[in-house]
N, C-alpha and C positions, 0 to 999 in steps of 0.2 A: 320556513319561505319566509324572505325578507321582507321589508316595509320600511323604506326612508321616507321621513318627511322633509319634505322642501321648504315648507311654507307651512306657518300654525297660530296666523292670526288671522281678522276678519279687516274690512272695508279698506284699511288703507295700513301698506309698513311702518313700521318706526326700524329703530337701530335696532332693536331686536330680533327680529320675527316678517318674516316675509306672507301674504298671502293667500289661501290655500290652496294646497298642491300636494300627491303625493307622487312614489311609482313602485311598484315592485317591479324590480330588474330583473328577475329570470323570467319571468312573461311577457315583457313589454306592455305593459300596464301604466298609464295614468289618469288619477283620481284628480280633477278638477283641476286647473290651469290657472292659479293666481299668478302672483309676480315671481314665487321663488321658483315657477317654472325651469327660468335658463340656467338652472341648475344640475337640470335631469341627460343631458347629455355625457357626465362623467361619473353616471352610474348605471345610463341602462345598458343592456345585453346581448340585445337582440336585433336583429334586420328591422325590424316590423314594432310599431310601438299606436296599439292602442289607448283614446284617450274618453273618457267619461265624466260626463258633465252632469254635476247634479240641478243647476241652471244657470240664467244669463246673468247674471250679477256681475260686476266690471271687475272685482276681488276674484272673479273665479275663475274668470276666461279672458285676462289681459292678459296673461303669458302668452296667449296663442298668437298672438303679435312677436314673440320672443322665438319661436321654431326656428328661427334659423340660423341662431345662434345654438342652437340644440344640435341641428345637422351637423352643422361647423366641427361641432366635438364628437358627436357617434352619427355619424352618418349612418341612415336610415330607405328602405328599399319601400317603407310603403307605411306616413300615417295616416288610421282614422280618425276622426273624431263623432263622438255616438254621444246623443241627445235627444232629446224630447222637437218633435219637427216644426215646431215652435221658435224653439230655441237656439237651435239654426238656423231658419228663418232672417229671426234678429239678425243674429251673430253676422250673419253672410253682408243682410246691410246694411250696417250701422257702423259695428265694430271696424270692417274689412269697408268702409265707404273711400272710396276716391279720395274724399274729403280729407281721414283719418288716418288712414291708409291700408294704400294703394298696392301694395306689392302682397297678395295673397299666396300663404305656403301653399308649397302641393301634398295637402291632404284630401282625403274623401269625406265629403262630410253624412254617415245613415243615419238615420232616423233611429231612437236606439230602441230595440225587440223589444217583447217582451222576456223573453229567455236572451243571453249572447252565451255561446260554447266560450272559454276562454283555455289558451294554450295548458298542458297539464291535467288533463283531464276534469278542467274547472267548469263552474257557469257562472255568471250574476245575473241576478232580478235584480227589481228593484220597483218601490215600490210609493205613495204621495205622500207628500208633506207639506205642514200650512205651512205657510210664508208667503209674503208680498209679492205678489205674478209668479209665483208656481213655486215647487222647488223636490229632487227628489231624493229616497235616501237608498244604497245603492247595497247589497248584498252579496257575496262573494264566498263562494264555495268550490273547495277542491277535496276529494279522500284525505280526510285527516288533519285537514284545515280549513276553517272558516273564520272571514270578518263581516263587520257590516259597516258603512260612514253615514252619519247623519248629523248635518248641517243646515244650519239655516234654516231651525224649526222651534218651536220652545217646547221642549220637555214638559211630557206630563204622563202618571203612572198606564191614566187610561185612553192615550191614544192609542190609533188601530195599529200604527208602525209595532207598537212594540211586539204584540205578535211578530211581526216579519223579522227581528230580527233575537228571534227566539233561541239557547243556547251558541251562541258566536261564543267561537274563543278570544275573540276580539271586537273591541266594540269602539271604535270614533266618534265621536259624539262632544260637538258646538257646545262652548257654555263660557257665551260672551263676557256673563257679570257675576262679580259673586251674589252672596242672596240678600245683602245691602239693598242691592240694586235688582229683587225681582221682579216687579212693578215693570219696573223701565225696560230688563227684556221679556215683558210678556208685551209692553206696549208696541216693540219692536221688530217684533217674530222673531225673539230670540231665546236660549235659556241661562238657566241660573244654577247655581251648584248644585243645591238640594233635591233639586228635580232630576238629575241628568243624572245621578247617582240612586236615586227611587227607579228610572229607567231600569240602569245596568241592574241591580236588585233582581226587578221586577222580570221583570229578560232573560233572567238566568246566564248570565254572560260571565265567560271565564277573567278578562279580563277591562278596563275602563280606561282608554287614553281620551284627555279632552285638548279637547284645540277653540280655535276659532275664539280669542280673547280680544276682548275691547284694546284696539292696537294702541288709548292712549296708557295703559297700564304697561308698566316697562321695568313690575318687580318681577321676582323669581318666582311668585305665586302669587297670581294675579287673579285668585276665584279663590282660597279659601279648601287648596287641598285634607287640609284633616277635620274637615267637616263632610269631605267629600269622604274618606274613611273611614270617618265615622258611623257612613252608611253603607259603604261595597268597600273594604279592606285592598281591594287590587286593582285600587286609580293610581294611576299617575298623571300626569302635567307633560304633552307635546312640546318639544321645540325643534328646531331648525335642523336638521342635517342626523337628527336623533333618528338609529335604524333599529325596530323591532320587528321579533321575532314573532311568529305566531302558526 
């Protein structure tokens, strides 16, 4: 199964990365809808699209306003946006306010169920994360394939979500700051390198892919990959348009 990263930074895009968005083309799934969402139409394979949102901060949802470009590139018969009910209400009231973006895309807005069936015999479950305003982690399981997406939270080996991601083949986890800014990461509700690697090791993940970096860092390695690999060797840095098999 293939995952394509369409955006891998946080807060705002920079010259190298867009904000969080990823797709699983063969299943018609999008995870978050940041500024990278406009790219999705070139990769989708199905006439339906299910968008799962972790929360409603702008860097994760502004791409919903780009769906008209996605539909032009890849016509869709159905688009369903899944998120916590209060997040959907906020998006519809504010993001699609007549004063901001009055042309609402042709979506069905569905409160995120405890478990969602996915094409190919899969299922999606979710779990709460600690972050300002609230966020959700997502786990997707198919026979022989599994992944988890954890963004906008402060990593900790004793966090409740660690058990929810246990044994996944692929863990996508935010890593906003290197260890030198660990305290700032904690204050802002984000994660730093060592703690994320420790979470991956504690959870028994097969592979760790780091995303949601500080957009002010445009280096090839913004978080210290060698530090993470010393703890969890199967760690890589996500980059825009990267294709990942899991």
